[in-house]
C-alpha positions in Angstrom: -10.2 26.6 91.9 -8.8 29.9 90.4 -5.3 28.3 90.4 -6.3 25.7 87.8 -7.8 28.4 85.5 -4.5 30.4 85.5 -2.3 29.0 82.7 1.0 30.7 83.3 4.4 29.2 82.4 5.0 28.6 86.1 1.9 26.5 86.5 2.6 24.3 83.4 4.6 21.1 83.7 7.6 20.7 81.4 5.7 18.0 79.5 2.8 20.4 78.9 5.0 23.3 77.8 6.9 21.0 75.4 3.6 19.7 73.9 2.1 23.2 73.6 5.2 24.5 72.0 5.3 21.8 69.3 1.6 22.2 68.7 2.1 25.9 68.0 4.9 25.1 65.6 2.7 22.7 63.7 -0.1 25.2 63.5 2.1 28.0 62.2 3.3 25.8 59.3 1.1 25.6 56.2 -1.0 22.5 55.6 -2.9 20.2 57.9 -5.0 17.5 56.4 -7.2 14.8 58.0 -7.1 12.1 55.3 -5.3 9.0 54.1 -3.0 8.8 51.1 -3.0 5.6 49.0 -2.2 4.3 45.6 -5.0 2.7 43.6 -4.9 0.6 40.5 -7.8 0.5 38.1 -8.8 0.1 34.5 -9.2 3.3 32.5 -12.3 2.1 30.7 -11.0 2.4 27.1 -11.7 -0.8 25.1 -8.4 -0.5 23.1 -6.1 0.0 26.2 -4.1 -3.0 27.4 -5.7 -2.5 30.9 -9.0 -3.8 29.4 -7.4 -7.2 28.8 -5.6 -7.8 32.1 -5.6 -6.6 35.7 -1.8 -6.8 35.5 -1.9 -3.7 33.3 -4.2 -1.5 35.3 -3.1 2.1 35.8 -1.8 3.2 39.2 -2.7 6.6 40.6 -2.5 8.4 43.9 -5.7 9.2 45.9 -6.5 11.1 49.1 -9.5 10.0 51.0 -11.4 10.5 54.2 -14.7 9.4 55.8 -17.7 11.6 56.4 -21.1 11.1 57.8 -22.4 10.7 54.2 -19.7 8.1 53.3 -16.2 8.0 52.0 -14.8 10.9 50.0 -11.7 10.6 47.8 -10.0 12.4 45.0 -7.0 11.6 42.8 -3.9 13.7 42.9 -0.9 14.1 40.6 2.4 12.4 41.5 4.1 15.7 42.3 1.6 16.5 45.0 2.2 13.3 47.0 5.2 14.6 49.1 3.4 17.8 50.3 0.1 16.0 50.9 1.9 13.3 52.9 3.5 16.0 55.0 0.2 17.6 55.7 -1.3 14.3 56.8 1.7 13.6 59.1 1.3 17.1 60.6 -2.4 16.6 61.2 -1.7 13.2 63.0 1.1 14.7 65.1 -1.1 17.6 66.1 -4.0 15.3 67.0 -1.7 13.2 69.2 -0.4 16.3 70.9 -3.9 17.6 71.6 -4.9 14.3 73.1 -1.9 14.3 75.3 -2.5 17.9 76.4 -6.1 17.1 77.1 -5.1 14.2 79.4 -2.8 16.6 81.3 -5.7 19.0 81.8 -8.0 16.1 83.0 -5.4 15.3 85.6 -5.3 18.9 86.6 -9.1 19.0 87.0 -9.1 15.8 89.1 -6.4 16.9 91.4 -8.0 20.3 91.9 -11.3 18.7 93.1 -9.6 17.0 96.0 
């Protein structure tokens, strides 16, 4: 039982070492965001604007959103923030995938140690 608790480089599989290494890289870089990025079109609400006459002229803006227990949350962001926010979201998703993979490896380790 003590062998599975020791987490030395010799006890790790190459797959585990690679996943942990990439996860450390992601966590050392700035920005992780659990959210979705999307473009939304809507009317501005001004009666004199052309968007009030036709949906075709609605204004487009970028939004970041996520779901909480209390319901969806979202906020608009300026165009120049889109690239960094997209990168933060991609980093979060990659980190989440890596953690799920690492967790599966540890589940296998626990199951094999019980035998």
